[in-house]
C-alpha positions in Angstrom: 0.7 -44.2 -3.1 2.5 -40.8 -2.6 2.0 -38.3 0.2 3.2 -34.7 -0.4 3.3 -32.1 2.3 2.5 -28.5 0.9 2.6 -25.1 2.8 0.7 -25.2 6.1 -2.3 -27.8 6.3 -2.4 -28.9 2.7 -1.3 -32.3 1.7 -1.6 -34.2 -1.8 -2.3 -38.0 -1.8 -1.6 -39.7 -5.2 -2.3 -43.4 -6.2 -3.0 -45.1 -9.5 -3.1 -41.7 -11.4 -5.6 -40.0 -9.1 -4.8 -37.0 -7.0 -6.9 -36.2 -3.7 -5.8 -32.7 -2.2 -6.9 -31.7 1.3 -7.1 -28.2 2.4 -5.5 -26.0 -0.3 -5.7 -22.8 1.5 -4.0 -19.3 1.1 -0.7 -20.1 2.5 -0.5 -23.0 -0.1 1.2 -23.2 -3.5 -1.2 -22.8 -6.4 0.5 -26.1 -8.0 -0.7 -28.2 -5.0 -4.1 -28.6 -7.0 -2.5 -29.4 -10.1 -4.2 -32.5 -11.7 -6.6 -32.9 -8.6 -9.1 -35.6 -8.9 -10.8 -34.3 -5.9 -10.3 -31.9 -3.3 -11.5 -32.2 0.3 -11.9 -28.9 2.6 -12.2 -29.2 6.3 -13.6 -25.4 7.0 -14.1 -21.7 5.8 -10.9 -20.1 7.2 -8.7 -18.8 4.2 -5.7 -20.9 5.3 -7.5 -23.8 4.8 -9.8 -22.8 1.8 -8.7 -20.6 -1.3 -11.6 -20.0 -3.7 -8.9 -19.2 -6.2 -7.2 -22.7 -6.0 -10.4 -24.6 -6.2 -11.9 -22.7 -9.0 -8.4 -23.2 -10.7 -8.4 -27.0 -10.1 -12.3 -27.4 -11.1 -11.7 -25.4 -14.4 -8.4 -27.4 -15.2 -10.3 -30.8 -14.9 -13.8 -31.1 -15.7 -14.1 -34.2 -13.6 -12.8 -32.8 -10.4 -15.1 -32.7 -7.5 -14.9 -30.9 -4.3 -16.3 -32.5 -1.0 -16.7 -30.3 1.9 -19.0 -28.9 4.7 -22.1 -26.5 4.0 -20.3 -23.1 4.5 -17.8 -23.8 1.8 -20.0 -25.6 -0.5 -22.5 -22.6 -0.7 -19.7 -20.3 -2.0 -18.7 -22.8 -4.8 -21.9 -24.5 -5.9 -23.5 -22.2 -8.2 -20.3 -21.7 -10.5 -19.9 -25.4 -10.6 -23.1 -27.2 -10.3 -23.2 -30.9 -9.3 -19.4 -31.0 -8.6 -19.6 -29.6 -5.0 -20.6 -32.3 -2.3 -21.8 -31.4 0.9 -20.9 -33.5 3.7 -21.1 -33.7 7.5 -20.1 -35.9 10.4 -20.8 -39.5 10.0 -20.7 -39.1 6.4 -18.8 -41.8 4.2 -18.0 -41.5 0.6 -15.1 -42.5 -2.1 -13.1 -39.5 -3.8 -10.1 -40.2 -6.2 -10.3 -43.8 -5.5 -10.1 -43.2 -1.7 -12.5 -44.3 1.0 -13.1 -41.2 3.1 -15.0 -40.9 6.5 -16.0 -37.5 7.7 -15.4 -36.9 11.8 -16.3 -33.7 13.8 -18.4 -30.7 13.6 -16.7 -27.7 15.1 -13.9 -25.7 14.8 -11.5 -25.4 18.1 -12.4 -22.4 20.6 -10.2 -19.7 19.4 -11.5 -17.3 22.1 -15.0 -17.2 23.6 -15.6 -13.9 22.1 -14.9 -15.1 18.6 -18.2 -17.1 17.2 -16.9 -20.9 16.5 -17.5 -22.1 12.9 -18.0 -25.5 11.5 -14.9 -28.2 10.8 -14.9 -31.5 9.4 -12.1 -34.1 9.5 -11.3 -36.5 6.9 -10.3 -40.1 7.6 -8.6 -41.5 4.6 -8.7 -45.3 4.2 -5.3 -46.9 2.9 -3.3 -43.5 3.1 -1.6 -44.3 5.9 1.8 -46.0 6.5 1.6 -49.8 5.7 -1.9 -49.0 3.9 -3.7 -48.0 7.2 -5.6 -44.9 7.8 -4.6 -41.2 7.5 -6.6 -38.5 9.5 -6.7 -34.7 8.7 -8.7 -32.9 11.4 -8.7 -29.5 10.2 -8.8 -27.0 12.9 -9.9 -29.1 15.7 -8.6 -31.9 18.1 -11.0 -34.4 17.0 -10.6 -38.1 17.9 -11.9 -40.3 15.5 -13.7 -43.5 16.8 -11.3 -45.7 14.2 -7.8 -46.5 14.6 -5.7 -44.0 12.9 -2.3 -45.0 11.4 -1.1 -41.5 10.3 -2.1 -38.3 12.1 -1.8 -35.0 10.4 -1.2 -33.0 13.4 -2.1 -29.2 13.8 1.0 -28.3 15.7 0.6 -24.7 15.9 -2.3 -22.4 15.7 -3.8 -19.4 17.8 -6.1 -22.2 19.3 -3.8 -24.7 20.5 -0.8 -24.8 23.0 1.7 -27.4 23.0 0.3 -29.5 26.1 -2.9 -29.9 24.1 -0.8 -30.9 21.1 0.9 -33.7 23.1 -2.4 -34.8 24.8 -4.0 -35.3 21.4 -1.4 -37.4 20.0 -1.6 -39.4 23.2 -5.4 -39.8 22.9 -5.6 -40.7 19.2 -2.3 -43.0 19.5 -1.3 -43.0 15.8 1.5 -45.1 14.6 3.2 -41.7 13.5 2.3 -38.0 13.5 3.4 -35.5 10.8 3.2 -31.7 11.4 0.5 -29.6 9.5 -0.7 -25.9 10.1 2.9 -25.2 10.9 3.2 -21.9 8.5 3.4 -19.4 11.5 5.8 -21.7 13.4 9.2 -20.2 13.3 12.6 -22.4 12.5 13.9 -21.6 16.0 10.8 -22.8 17.7 10.6 -26.0 15.7 13.3 -27.9 17.7 11.5 -27.1 20.7 8.3 -28.6 19.2 10.0 -31.5 17.9 11.6 -32.6 21.1 8.6 -32.1 23.4 5.9 -33.8 21.0 8.5 -36.7 20.1 9.6 -37.1 23.9 6.1 -37.2 25.1 3.6 -37.7 22.5 4.4 -41.5 22.9 4.4 -42.1 18.9 6.9 -41.3 16.2 6.6 -37.4 15.4 7.9 -36.5 12.0 7.7 -33.4 9.8 8.3 -32.9 6.1 9.2 -29.8 4.3 6.7 -28.1 1.9 7.1 -30.0 -1.5 8.6 -33.2 -0.1 7.1 -36.4 -0.9 7.1 -40.0 1.0 5.7 -43.2 -1.1 4.4 -45.6 0.7 
């Protein structure tokens, strides 16, 4: 199994010739969806959902499918009938050979005056270190009711602060946490985040450069 970090919140999981991509958004390289067998989208915000990327992946591979919540599915279903699957909290399915569970319902609060959108997180079995579960929460600090081996950690966003990020790592208690949602985090700030999350999170805290791949 290979995990590749793409820019911002997008990751690619590859196993046995199949490719699962999570959250290819507007900050993400177009090649992130190349060869995608299945794509998971956590919510409708453009840094997580690029309609252009998804349409390109679906056009390139007639067998590719998208699994997402209703607000995104409604924007794709007409052009790609039968290939867009709507999911919500508590659902389970298999995509690109991976067993996936859906956790969560709402995007984190950005500001009380900004209406909240729906958001789901995806727990992918067999994609963590040592074959454990990997969890991508999208834009929320959702805690699954299942053990998480590898947490994809939204490290910096308009809706969070570092104390919340640290407490989230502590509550999920993964074996390791990899940074995502980091396109707006400057290189000057990274050492501070690395030091504080690493020292206080209670787990191994790591980050990958865009395009960097690890094999498991």
